[in-house]
N, C-alpha and C positions, 0 to 999 in steps of 0.2 A: 254253745258255751265258748267263751273266749280262752285263749292261751293262758291269760292271767288268772282267770277263775279256776281252770284245771290245775295250773301250777300250784295255786294256793291250796286246793283240795288235796293234792298229792304231797304237799309240803316240799316242793322242789322249785328251782328257778325257772322262769318263763323261757329262758334261752334253751334249756333242755328240750322243751316241747317244740320249739322252733327247729332245733336240730333234727328231731324225729320227723317233723313234717317235710323237711328238705332232704331227708334220706342220709344225713351225715352220721347219725347214730340211731340205734333202735332201743326201745324200752325193754326192760327185762320181762320175763313171763309173769313174774309177780306183779309188776307194774301194770301190765296189760289187764290182768285179772282185776286189779284195783280200779283201773279206768272203767272197765265194764260195769263194775258195781256203782261207780259214781254216775255213769250215764244210763243206768238201769237197762243194760243190754247184756249180751254175752260176748265172751272173748272170741268165739267163733265168728260172730258178726263183725267184730272189729278187724279180724284177720282175713275177712272175705270168704270164709268157709261156708257161710249161709247168707241168704238174702233177707232172712227174717230177723229183725232187730229185737223182737220180744222173746224172752226165754219162756220155756214151758213151765207151767206151775206143777207142783207135785201131783195134783189131781189130774192134770192133762197127761203127765208121764204115766201114771197108773192106768188111765183109760187107753192110752196108746199101746202100752205093753199088753194089756188084756186083748185089744183088737188084733194085734199082731200074732197073738197065740191062738186065735180061732182058726179052725180049719174050713169055715164056711162064712158066708155073709151073715152078720148078726140080725136077728129079728128084733122088733120093738120089745117083745117079751124078754129077750136076752138082755137088752139094754136096761130095762126096768129092774131085772134081777141084779145086774151089776151095781146099779146105783143104790138099790136097797141094801145090798151087802156092804157097800162103801160108806153110806151116810145115815142109815137108820140105826138107832141104838139097838144093841142086842136085847132080845126079850129075855127077861129073867124067868126061870122056872119057878112056879109057885112052891112055897115051902109046905111041907107036910105039917099037919097039926102037931104042935109040941116041939118043933125045932127052934 
């Protein structure tokens, strides 16, 4: 993406971006978050805190949290149960006659 295109997306002048690139000024935290959204990445990636430019999806975060909470290596059956709980619709209990 060019400086001009980013400046237009941020509704600022191109000179501001040039000053950031040359280390004369720094964007605000809010602007960094906005840039990350425009570039479909994370602010951590832009700030050099991670080498992975792709943010985790909500599903990936849930799976990672579940895996970190395990006290042992998951089996295939564990994984199937996890995905069933996450993505299969809850089964409804049959109604009693007359309800």
